[in-house]
C-alpha positions in Angstrom: 22.9 7.9 43.2 25.0 6.5 46.1 23.7 9.2 48.5 20.1 8.4 47.6 20.8 4.7 48.4 22.4 5.6 51.7 19.4 7.7 52.5 17.0 4.8 51.8 19.0 2.5 54.1 19.0 4.9 57.1 15.8 3.4 58.3 17.6 0.0 58.7 20.3 -1.2 61.0 21.4 -3.5 58.2 19.7 -3.4 54.8 18.7 -6.5 52.7 22.0 -6.8 50.7 24.3 -5.4 53.4 26.7 -7.8 55.2 26.8 -7.0 58.9 30.1 -7.1 60.8 30.9 -10.6 61.9 29.9 -10.1 65.5 26.5 -8.6 64.6 26.0 -11.2 61.9 26.5 -14.1 64.4 24.5 -12.6 67.2 21.6 -11.7 64.9 21.7 -15.3 63.4 21.5 -16.8 66.9 18.5 -14.6 67.7 16.7 -16.0 64.6 17.8 -19.6 65.4 16.2 -19.2 68.9 12.9 -18.4 67.1 13.3 -21.2 64.5 13.6 -23.7 67.4 9.9 -23.1 68.3 8.9 -25.3 65.2 11.1 -28.2 66.3 8.2 -29.2 68.5 6.5 -30.5 65.3 8.9 -33.5 64.7 8.8 -34.3 68.5 5.0 -34.4 68.5 5.0 -36.4 65.2 7.3 -39.0 66.6 5.3 -39.3 69.9 2.1 -39.9 67.8 3.9 -42.8 66.1 5.2 -44.1 69.4 8.7 -43.7 67.9 11.9 -44.7 69.8 14.3 -42.1 71.1 16.6 -42.9 68.2 13.8 -42.4 65.7 12.9 -39.0 67.2 16.5 -37.9 67.3 17.0 -38.9 63.6 13.7 -37.1 62.6 14.8 -33.9 64.4 18.3 -34.1 62.8 17.0 -34.5 59.2 14.4 -31.8 59.8 17.0 -29.4 61.0 19.3 -30.1 58.0 16.4 -29.5 55.6 15.4 -26.3 57.5 19.0 -25.0 57.3 19.5 -25.9 53.7 16.1 -24.3 52.9 17.0 -21.1 54.7 20.3 -20.8 52.8 18.7 -21.5 49.4 15.9 -19.0 50.1 18.1 -16.1 51.2 21.6 -16.5 49.5 20.4 -15.0 46.2 21.1 -17.6 43.6 20.3 -16.6 39.9 17.3 -18.9 39.4 16.0 -19.8 42.8 15.5 -18.1 46.2 13.9 -14.7 46.9 17.1 -13.1 48.3 15.2 -11.9 51.4 15.7 -12.7 55.1 13.2 -15.5 55.1 14.3 -18.5 57.1 12.6 -22.0 56.9 11.0 -23.9 59.8 9.1 -27.2 60.0 5.8 -26.4 58.4 2.8 -26.9 60.9 0.3 -26.9 58.0 1.7 -30.3 56.8 1.6 -31.9 60.3 -1.9 -33.5 60.2 -1.6 -34.9 56.7 1.9 -36.1 57.3 0.6 -38.1 60.3 -2.2 -39.6 58.2 0.4 -40.8 55.6 2.6 -42.2 58.3 -0.3 -44.1 59.8 -1.1 -45.6 56.4 2.3 -46.4 55.1 4.9 -45.4 57.7 7.6 -42.9 57.3 8.5 -44.0 53.7 5.0 -43.0 52.5 5.2 -39.7 54.4 8.5 -38.9 52.7 7.1 -39.8 49.2 4.0 -37.6 49.6 6.1 -34.7 51.0 8.3 -34.9 47.9 5.2 -34.8 45.7 3.9 -31.8 47.6 7.2 -30.0 47.1 7.2 -30.7 43.4 3.6 -29.3 43.2 4.8 -26.1 44.9 7.6 -25.8 42.4 5.2 -26.3 39.5 2.9 -23.5 40.9 5.7 -21.0 41.3 5.8 -19.7 37.7 2.0 -19.1 37.7 2.4 -16.4 40.4 4.0 -13.9 38.1 1.1 -14.3 35.7 -1.4 -13.4 38.5 0.1 -10.0 39.2 -3.2 -8.2 38.3 -5.3 -10.2 40.8 -3.1 -9.0 43.7 -3.6 -5.2 44.1 -2.1 -3.4 47.0 -5.0 -3.8 49.4 -5.1 -7.5 48.9 -1.3 -7.7 49.4 -1.9 -5.9 52.7 -4.6 -8.4 53.7 -2.3 -11.3 52.9 0.5 -9.9 55.0 -2.0 -9.2 57.9 -3.3 -12.8 57.8 0.3 -14.1 58.0 0.5 -12.5 61.5 -3.1 -13.7 62.4 -2.2 -17.3 61.5 0.2 -17.6 64.4 -2.2 -16.2 67.1 -3.4 -19.5 68.3 0.0 -21.0 68.7 1.5 -17.9 70.3 -1.3 -17.3 72.9 -1.6 -20.9 74.0 2.2 -21.0 74.5 2.2 -17.8 76.5 -0.2 -19.6 78.9 2.2 -22.5 79.0 -0.1 -24.9 77.3 1.1 -27.9 75.3 -2.0 -30.0 75.0 -5.7 -29.4 75.2 -6.9 -29.7 78.8 -3.6 -28.7 80.4 -3.9 -26.7 83.6 -3.0 -23.0 83.4 -0.5 -21.8 86.0 -0.5 -18.2 87.1 3.3 -18.1 87.1 3.4 -19.2 83.5 1.4 -16.2 82.5 3.7 -14.0 84.6 6.7 -15.4 82.8 5.1 -15.0 79.3 4.0 -11.4 80.0 7.3 -10.5 81.5 9.2 -11.8 78.6 7.0 -9.9 76.1 7.3 -6.7 78.0 11.1 -6.9 78.1 11.2 -7.5 74.3 8.8 -4.7 73.6 10.4 -2.1 75.9 13.9 -3.0 74.7 12.6 -2.4 71.1 10.8 0.9 72.0 13.3 2.5 74.3 16.5 0.6 73.5 19.2 1.9 71.2 21.9 0.1 69.2 22.7 -3.3 70.7 19.6 -3.3 73.0 17.2 -2.6 70.2 18.8 -5.0 67.7 18.8 -8.0 70.2 15.6 -7.2 72.0 14.2 -10.7 71.3 17.3 -12.4 72.6 17.4 -10.3 75.7 13.7 -10.9 76.4 14.1 -14.7 75.9 17.1 -15.0 78.2 15.4 -12.8 80.9 12.2 -14.8 80.7 14.1 -18.1 80.9 16.0 -16.9 84.0 12.7 -15.9 85.6 11.1 -19.2 84.7 14.0 -21.2 86.3 13.7 -19.0 89.5 9.9 -19.2 89.8 9.1 -22.8 88.7 11.4 -25.6 89.8 10.1 -27.8 86.9 11.9 -25.6 84.3 15.2 -26.0 86.3 14.8 -29.8 86.7 14.1 -30.1 82.9 17.6 -28.7 82.2 19.1 -31.8 83.8 18.0 -33.8 80.8 20.7 -32.1 78.9 23.5 -34.0 80.7 22.2 -37.3 79.3 22.5 -36.1 75.7 25.8 -36.6 73.8 27.7 -33.5 72.7 28.1 -34.8 69.1 26.2 -37.5 67.3 25.5 -38.6 63.7 22.0 -39.9 62.7 21.7 -43.7 63.1 19.5 -43.9 59.9 17.1 -46.6 60.9 15.2 -48.8 58.5 12.4 -46.3 58.3 14.7 -43.7 56.7 15.9 -46.1 53.9 12.7 -46.3 51.7 10.4 -43.9 49.9 6.9 -44.9 48.7 3.8 -43.3 47.2 0.1 -43.8 47.4 -2.2 -42.6 44.6 -5.1 -42.3 47.1 -3.3 -39.5 48.9 -2.3 -37.4 46.0 -5.3 -35.1 46.0 -5.0 -34.2 49.8 -1.3 -33.5 49.4 -1.8 -31.4 46.2 -4.4 -29.4 48.2 -2.0 -28.8 51.1 0.8 -27.9 48.6 -1.5 -25.2 47.2 -2.3 -24.0 50.8 1.5 -24.0 51.6 2.2 -22.0 48.5 -0.3 -19.4 49.5 1.2 -19.1 53.0 4.7 -18.8 51.6 3.4 -16.3 49.1 2.1 -14.2 52.0 5.4 -14.5 53.9 7.5 -13.6 50.9 5.2 -10.5 50.2 5.8 -9.5 53.8 9.5 -10.0 53.5 9.6 -7.8 50.4 7.5 -5.1 52.0 9.9 -5.0 55.0 13.1 -5.2 52.9 12.1 -2.9 50.1 9.4 -0.5 51.4 10.2 1.9 48.5 8.5 -0.4 46.0 5.2 1.1 44.8 3.8 -2.4 43.9 4.8 -6.0 44.5 7.8 -7.3 42.4 6.8 -10.8 41.5 10.1 -12.0 40.2 11.7 -12.6 43.7 8.4 -13.9 44.9 8.3 -16.5 42.1 12.0 -17.5 42.9 11.1 -17.7 46.6 8.2 -20.0 46.0 10.4 -22.2 43.8 12.9 -22.4 46.7 10.1 -23.2 49.1 8.9 -26.1 47.0 12.5 -27.4 46.4 13.1 -27.2 50.2 9.9 -29.2 50.9 10.9 -31.9 48.4 14.4 -31.9 49.9 13.0 -32.4 53.4 11.1 -35.5 52.2 14.2 -36.8 50.4 16.3 -36.5 53.5 13.7 -38.0 55.8 12.6 -34.9 57.7 9.3 -33.1 58.2 8.1 -30.7 55.5 9.5 -27.2 55.8 8.0 -23.8 55.2 8.9 -20.1 55.3 8.8 -18.6 58.8 6.4 -15.6 59.4 7.7 -15.1 62.9 11.3 -14.6 61.7 10.2 -12.1 59.1 8.3 -10.2 61.8 11.4 -10.2 63.9 13.4 -8.7 61.0 10.9 -5.9 60.6 10.7 -5.1 64.3 14.5 -4.9 64.7 15.1 -3.2 61.3 17.8 -5.8 60.7 16.8 -7.3 57.3 20.1 -8.5 55.9 19.6 -11.8 54.0 23.1 -12.9 55.1 21.7 -13.3 58.6 19.2 -15.9 57.3 22.1 -17.7 55.5 24.1 -17.7 58.7 21.1 -19.0 60.7 20.7 -21.8 58.2 24.4 -22.8 58.6 24.0 -22.7 62.4 20.9 -24.9 62.2 22.7 -27.5 60.1 25.7 -27.5 62.5 23.4 -27.8 65.6 21.6 -30.8 64.1 24.8 -32.8 65.0 25.1 -31.5 68.6 22.2 -33.0 70.5 23.2 -31.4 73.8 22.7 -27.9 72.5 19.6 -28.9 70.6 18.1 -30.5 73.8 18.9 -27.4 75.8 17.3 -25.0 73.4 14.2 -27.3 73.0 13.6 -27.0 76.8 13.1 -23.2 76.6 9.8 -22.5 78.6 6.7 -22.3 76.4 5.6 -18.9 77.8 8.9 -17.4 76.6 8.5 -18.9 73.1 4.9 -17.7 73.0 6.0 -14.1 73.9 8.5 -14.3 71.0 5.8 -15.2 68.6 3.5 -12.5 69.8 6.3 -10.0 69.5 7.0 -10.9 65.9 3.3 -11.3 64.9 2.4 -7.7 66.1 4.7 -6.3 63.4 3.3 -8.5 60.7 -0.3 -7.6 61.4 0.4 -3.9 61.6 2.6 -3.9 58.4 -0.3 -5.5 56.5 -2.9 -3.1 57.8 -0.7 -0.1 56.8 -0.3 -1.6 53.3 -4.1 -2.3 53.1 -5.2 1.3 53.9 -2.4 3.1 52.0 -4.6 3.8 49.1 -8.1 5.3 48.6 -10.9 3.2 50.1 -14.4 2.4 48.7 -17.3 0.1 49.5 -16.0 -2.6 47.1 -12.8 -2.9 49.1 -14.8 -2.9 52.3 -16.7 -6.0 51.2 -13.8 -7.8 49.6 -11.7 -7.4 52.8 -14.6 -7.7 55.3 -16.0 -10.9 53.9 -12.6 -12.5 53.4 -11.6 -11.5 56.9 -14.8 -12.9 58.4 -14.5 -16.4 56.8 -10.7 -16.5 57.1 -10.9 -16.0 60.9 -13.8 -18.4 61.1 -11.5 -21.3 60.2 -9.6 -20.6 63.4 -12.6 -19.8 65.6 -14.8 -22.7 64.3 -12.6 -25.7 63.2 -15.2 -28.2 64.3 -17.8 -26.6 62.0 -15.5 -27.0 58.9 -14.6 -30.5 60.0 -18.3 -31.5 59.4 -18.6 -29.4 56.1 -18.7 -31.0 52.6 -15.3 -32.0 51.2 -15.3 -29.1 48.7 -15.6 -26.6 51.6 -13.0 -28.4 53.6 -10.6 -28.1 50.7 -10.5 -24.3 50.7 -11.5 -23.4 54.3 -8.5 -24.8 56.0 -6.6 -21.9 57.7 -7.0 -18.1 58.0 -4.3 -17.2 55.5 -5.2 -19.4 52.5 -8.9 -19.0 53.0 -8.8 -15.2 53.2 -6.4 -15.0 50.2 -8.6 -17.2 48.0 -11.8 -15.4 48.9 -10.3 -11.9 48.5 -8.9 -12.7 45.0 -12.3 -14.2 43.9 -14.5 -11.5 45.4 -12.4 -8.7 44.0 -13.0 -10.1 40.5 -16.7 -10.5 41.1 -17.3 -7.1 42.6 -15.4 -5.4 39.8 -17.2 -7.0 36.9 -19.0 -3.8 36.0 -15.7 -2.0 35.7 -14.3 -4.8 33.5 -17.4 -4.6 31.2 -17.0 -0.9 30.9 -13.3 -1.3 29.9 -14.2 -3.9 27.3 -17.0 -1.7 26.0 -14.6 1.2 25.6 -12.1 -0.9 23.8 -14.7 -2.2 21.4 -16.0 1.3 20.6 -12.4 2.6 20.1 -11.8 -0.4 17.8 -15.0 0.4 15.8 -14.0 4.1 15.5 -10.6 3.0 14.1 -12.3 0.7 11.6 -14.5 3.6 10.4 
């Protein structure tokens, strides 16, 4: 039995339950932390939209990092009743950004915190239902969900490679050069590298791209001088905004909807993490998925309680694990610990947040490639027919349309806006619904056979 297990793990550098040597554990955790820092732009943008002070922004980042770190640990450490036990770190959830801003404009940070707690509790309540929906997620729909996880980060990654932060920003040729150079270093290290080079291809690509950016564009060099004004160690000041939590019944429905959408996204991420960590499984195991969704909801509620932005599972980190074949859950735990520690060291946080956007964009593309292709392989791993063609095709069309035509859905009736929000949840909902509709004849035949068998037994 032991030799069989060893044979299974040969395809990995470090398998899901394997504890890497301390050096590799720390280096791999740092590599994931670098990718997790991409999402820290969310609390920065949020604070700027509220015209927050430097102290407010610093506190928001600190509490968001603590929630992210704790969420990553809970998700991956493998507790008996909560957490998937897969390498699946948390990041600040971009899907909550818009609604969180709306709540903050209405009732300040206390209202945002209260509504995020509510959303987390809704996610926790939804978690047990996933196990009962096993039959509505056949292999080809699981593949679609995993593919859409990668698709959902296309917009963010490509705009970052071009060095864009805001709509209307000018595109610089040198930013494109830096982004493509970083991406090529990561890819070539992964394809041709061995051992250390292959395992840390993302880290090598990021550092190489950052060095090139500093050499080619003086702005990136001057940005680093901002680090000297940041203290080495600092505790959050906990301003008056962080001392209250309020609720608004008028905002319950929008936050329930976004909680459902967040659950679907995390469902896709957890399915992808399972596929990467346990490829020998013939069909999805919904027990760790349920525990993972419970952890995701708990982490979101915890973020609201602490005073940070809502957190979510990270598709890009799962993609990195798949690309490097390093899927040990203990790396996610170590990354979570690092993230909590770094929350109290603003100098390091500031330095990492100044990484050039083209380098960050290249990292997201690198991770996203693996997610998309893993999903496609899963999707087409079984016999195909016209029913599946239309289930996947129609879901894919309308899922992608939410990214291509956001203005169209902004003008749509509220019912449409509720479900057509983002490529991942839209495609998932449609695929499940259409698969049931297109297979009604098969369901009727099964029922007919059962009835005739029952009648024969009676006779």
